[in-house]
C-alpha positions, 0 to 999 in steps of 0.5 A, a space after each residue: 763887872 767893874 765897868 757895870 759897877 762903875 757905870 752904876 756909880 757903885 763903890 769898890 766895896 760893892 764891886 768886890 762883893 759882887 765879884 765874890 758873889 758871882 764867883 761863889 755862885 758859879 763855884 757852888 753850881 747855884 746858877 747852872 746854865 745861866 749866862 755869865 752876864 746874868 749871874 754878874 748882874 744878879 750878883 751886883 743886885 744882891 751886893 747893892 741891896 745889902 749896901 747903902 747904894 741900892 740899885 734896882 734890877 732895871 737900873 742894873 739891867 739897863 747897864 748890863 744889857 739884860 732884862 730885869 726878869 733875867 736878873 730876877 731868875 738868877 737872883 732867885 737861884 742865888 738868894 736862898 744861899 746868900 749867906 754863903 755867897 757874901 765875902 766874910 768881911 762884907 759890911 752889911 747896911 741891910 742884913 741878909 734876912 732883909 734882902 728882897 726875896 726876888 
């Protein structure tokens, strides 16, 4: 996670949020059967979209080595429960209601 975020030029706050999001998604069994890398990539996408350092699925996929459609599939599973996934202290630049739906 840290390598992907670092290569994308994302701040540590986004990396911490993405790590938290990925752990919670697995813990809550939101992404059953999805590979850890696709979950991590979707978590980075979700965290970056809520921050002011937005990255596209393609940018993240290129760094993580997964197809953007793979990120989209995991993200679609996670999106409906986004409010449960973010750390309580995350500073939203873009509110959850305004995150992309896919």
